[in-house]
N, C-alpha and C positions, 0 to 999 in steps of 0.2 A: 504494500500500500504506500503510495506516494503522498506525503503530507504537503500542505500548501506552503510554498516558500515565502519568506518575507522579502521585502524590497531589497534589503541588504544582501540576502542570500542570492537573489537574482543578479545583483550587481557583481558579486563574486563569480558566479557561474559565467556571466558574460565576459568578465576579465580573463577567465581561464578557458574560454571556448576555443575550439580549433586546435586542441592539443597543446596550448600554451602552458608553460611551466613558470610560475611566479613564486618568488620568495616573499617573506613578510614585508620587505621593503617595497615591493610592487603592489601590495594590498594594504595601504596605510589606513583605509577606512574600515578594516575588519578587526575585531577583537578576538581574544582567546575563546570566549564563550561561543561566538559564531563559528569559529574554525572547529572547535570541539563538537558542536552540534552537527555540522556538515560532515565531519569525518565519521561520526556515529551513524548518520543516516546513509553513508556510503556515496554521497554526492561528489566528494573530492577525495583524493588520496595523497599521501606524502610521497615525495620523491626523495630518495636517499641523498646524503651529502654528495656534492659534486654535480647534482642535477642542475643547480643554478649557482655556479661559482663554488663557494665553500659553505653555503647555508642550506638549510632545509627548504625545500620547495613544495608546491602543491600543484596538482592538475586535476581537471575534471574527469570523472568516470563516465561510463556509458549511462548510468542511472542519472548522474548530474546533467548530462546532455539531454536526456529525456525530460527532466524537470524543466530545463531551460526552454526546450521546444514547446512544452505545454504552457509555460508562462504562468501568470497569475490570473485567477478568476476575476472578472470585472466586479467593481464595487457595486453594491446595490444602490439604486437611485436614492438621493437624499429626500427626506420628507420636506415638504414646503414649509416655510416659516409660518408662524401663526398669523402674522400680519397679512401674508399673501392669501392664506385661507379665509381671512375675514373680508377681503376685498369684494368677492361676489355677494356676500351678505349685506355689505354696506351700500352697494350700487342702488338698490331700490329706494333706500332712504335718502340718497343724494337728491333725487328729484323732489321729494317732499321738502327738503331743507331749502332748495332753490326757490320754491314757491313762497316760503315764509320770508325770505330775504327780499323778494320783489315787492 
């Protein structure tokens, strides 16, 4: 079962797409918690020392590529504000108020 990725996880998978190998320096926007979660889910894997110079690197797995291809589900539409919901109710009253002003 593939869980819904966060925006940050999608950004990481996008940076690692196409077989790219990045070290922590190439992913400055990602923290240890995000890396740990993505490793546990099997979306990324560690590349041993020497993969990126002398540091540990990361690359996307086939599962990670599938998650990136699926993307994120669209957000549900926002509820209209209460003022916008009141506008249709106030329109009939507007004509009554105009006659009082005249």
